[in-house]
C-alpha positions as CSV (number, residue, x, y, z in Angstrom):
1,M,106.8,109.0,97.2
2,R,105.7,107.7,93.8
3,L,102.7,105.6,93.0
4,R,102.6,103.6,89.8
5,G,99.8,101.4,88.5
6,L,100.7,97.9,87.4
7,R,98.6,95.2,85.8
8,H,97.7,93.5,89.1
9,G,98.6,96.1,91.7
10,L,100.1,99.4,92.6
11,E,103.8,100.0,93.1
12,Y,104.6,102.3,96.0
13,R,108.1,103.8,95.9
14,E,109.8,105.7,98.6
15,G,113.4,106.6,97.6
16,D,115.0,103.3,96.6
17,H,112.5,101.2,98.6
18,V,109.6,99.7,96.7
19,L,106.5,97.6,97.8
20,R,103.4,96.4,96.0
21,V,99.8,96.9,97.0
22,G,97.1,94.5,95.6
23,V,94.5,95.9,93.3
24,E,91.6,94.5,91.3
25,R,89.7,96.3,88.6
26,A,86.1,96.7,89.7
27,A,83.0,96.1,87.5
28,V,80.6,98.7,88.9
29,D,80.5,101.8,91.2
30,V,84.3,102.1,91.6
31,D,87.4,101.8,89.4
32,W,89.6,99.8,91.7
33,I,89.4,97.6,94.8
34,I,92.6,98.4,96.8
35,Y,93.9,95.8,99.2
36,L,95.9,98.0,101.6
37,G,96.0,95.0,104.0
38,S,98.2,93.2,101.4
39,I,101.2,95.4,102.2
40,A,103.7,92.6,103.1
41,G,107.1,94.4,103.0
42,W,109.7,95.9,100.8
43,L,110.8,94.2,97.6
44,P,114.4,93.1,97.2
45,P,117.0,94.1,98.1
46,Y,115.2,95.5,101.2
47,Q,113.0,92.6,101.9
48,H,114.7,92.0,105.3
49,E,113.9,95.5,106.5
50,P,110.7,95.5,108.6
51,V,107.8,97.8,107.8
52,S,106.4,99.1,111.1
53,E,102.7,99.5,111.7
54,E,103.4,103.3,111.8
55,K,105.0,103.1,108.3
56,R,102.1,100.9,107.0
57,Q,99.7,103.6,108.2
58,Q,101.7,106.3,106.6
59,I,101.7,104.3,103.3
60,R,98.0,103.8,103.5
61,E,97.4,107.5,104.0
62,R,99.6,108.4,101.1
63,V,98.1,105.9,98.8
64,I,94.6,107.2,99.7
65,A,95.6,110.8,99.2
66,A,97.1,110.0,95.8
67,L,94.0,108.2,94.6
68,D,91.8,111.0,95.9
69,F,94.0,113.6,94.1
70,L,93.8,111.6,90.9
71,K,90.0,111.3,91.4
72,I,90.1,107.5,91.1
73,K,87.0,105.8,92.6
74,Y,88.1,103.0,94.9
75,Y,86.9,100.7,97.6
76,L,89.0,99.5,100.5
77,P,87.8,96.1,101.9
78,K,88.3,95.5,105.6
């Protein structure tokens, strides 16, 4: 698993599968607002492979663990 910051989001990579997570820079209290609910699916050429709810939960947990490890202050809106 790799996590890479982009201008308007995070890139989550698992092997050759990639998806994007929406992110906004925050003005106060936290560094980023992370929209984990924005996980839509894998990017091409794997866009037709479904992302199960179990896989989405695993991705959420891994993203949160990576942000905590990097000591990035974040907010997760509902």
